[in-house]
C-alpha positions, 0 to 999 in steps of 0.5 A: 500500500505504501509502496504504491502511494509513494511511487504515485507521488513521483509519477503524478509529479512527473506528469504534472511537470511534463504538462506544465513544460509542454503545454504551459511553456514552463521548463523551470518547473523541473528545476523547482522540483529538484530544488524541492527534493534537496530542500525537503531532505534537509528539512527532514534532518532538521525535524529529526533533531527535535523529534529525537529530543521529544521521543527521548524525553517522553519515553523516559517519563513514561518509563517512570510512570510505568515503574511507579505503578501508574499504568497498573493503577489505570488498568485496575481503574478501567478493569470494570469497563474493559470487562463490559466492553471486552467480555472475552478478556479475563480480568487481570489478563496481561492484554489489559495492562498493555492496552492501557499502556498503549492508550497512555502513549496514544494519549500523550501523542506518542504514536511511534511509541504506542505502536510497539506496545499496541502490537504486544497487546494485539498478540496478547488478545490473539492468544484468547482468539479462537480463530487464527484468521478472523478478528475477535470482537476485542481485537476490533474494538482495540483497533478502532479505538486506536484508529480513532486517535485517543490523543489527550496531550498531542506532544508530537504536534507541539514539537512540529510547531516548535520546529517550524517557529510557532510562538505558541506551540500549544495553541491547538491543544483544545481544538485537538482535544475536542476533535479527538473526542468526537472521533473516539466517540463515533468509533466506540458507538459504531463498534458497540452497534455492530457488536451489540455492546450494552453501553447502557450497562450501569457500569459502562454508564458510570464511566461514560456519562461523567466524561460526556457531561464534563465535556459537554459542560466544558464546551458550553463554557467555551461557547460564550468565549471569543476566538481570542479568549479561546486561543488564549485558554487553549494555550494556557491549558496546554502548557499547564497540562503538559508541565502538570503531567511531567510533574505528576510522573516525577513526584509519583515516581519519587513517592514510590521510591523509584530511581527516577533518574535511572529509569528515565535514562532507560526509557530515554534510550528506547526513545532514542532507538525509536526516533533513529529508525524514523529518519528514512521514512521522514526523508522518503515522504517529505521529498515525495510531497515536496516534489508533488507540490513543486510540480503543481499537481497538488495545487491543481487537485486543491483547485478542483476541491476549492472550486466545488467548495466555492460552488457550494457557497462555503469558505475555502480556507480549510482546503489547503489543510486537506492534503493532511486529511486525505493521506492520513488514513494511508500513512502517518509519515505522509500526513506528517510530511503534509502537515510540515509542508503546509506549515512551511508554505502557508505559515505555521499559525495560518488557518490552514496550518492550524486545521492541518495540525488539528486533523493530524492530532485527532485522526489516525493512519487507519489502513496502516494500523489495520495492516500492521496490527492485524498482519502481526497476528495473521488476521485476514478477516477483519469483519467490521473493523474497516467501516468503523475505523473509517467512520471514526476517521471521517468524524475526526476530520469534520470535527477538526475543521468545525472546531478550528472555525470556532476557535480561529475562524 
């Protein structure tokens, strides 16, 4: 899938370049494409320098939280809920701890760290699966919740904004929180409908209703605020939450007599190894997208969408953010590259860049997650996983656009 997607970027760019040369008499297009190729290769290395630090920092802190028993505590706290949503998974099974740790990594926006943990969780769930080739209900729910992007603290998005020179990296904190809530809710409801899960069970309601009321009350509070006040509040809460989580991990570790420095170093080493493996993928995707943009092909496609949006009488500013949304289901690295390219071409705090950042933080690589997670355990029949995951993806994109108009429009 990724082979075809990556190759298609270059083929489409070549055809667009040829048409601009032969039909538009623009031979300079090829010089622009080559220049973009090397510029994006350089940008990949610059992004990686920040990514090294970010993953190293947060995997180090996550290791402290794990050793302090925070992950086990979360697993116990969520145990009654998992018992209703995943009735085929016995209480205390190792899969539940791994699922919780995966959700914690996703919640912190550490998608690259969450993947290896998620693969371990999927293997643990496969041990309980009576079929070697058909996805179980528990596996589908776990995958769809992953595909719905459970991002509560989008650290990686903040990092990309820092790297591109944003004066306030956490500006998109609240928009991402609201949009990812929409995608996760739609993902959960769609799976519950297909699997006939009893969401009205008193225990399930005891978990979901307070969260829904809290989110609804919070949105009602936000509804009376101006766009300027919303942006300021998003910045304040983003920074407070970010530092508060760090302080919580460290103080809890010290309270539990964890050697916080040594554990941080052990986790940071893992983060360094994870980050190191990402550079080839980042170079590949950024260069392909840079060539696509320089050839004019990307702009041509966006012009067509923009024309349709204008014909409908809608505002067209969000169109520039659509490349991130369109490639996100297929490839996280391609969407990441699209986001960075949008920040570079439109401005890091432009409306399209803010929409693209919110989309990136509230959606997931649906087909990639399906291929990797199910492929790792030999699942061939995925049943309703694709439909539910794509529905959650669509909800995340639409919510991201709507919330950004609310906050920044």
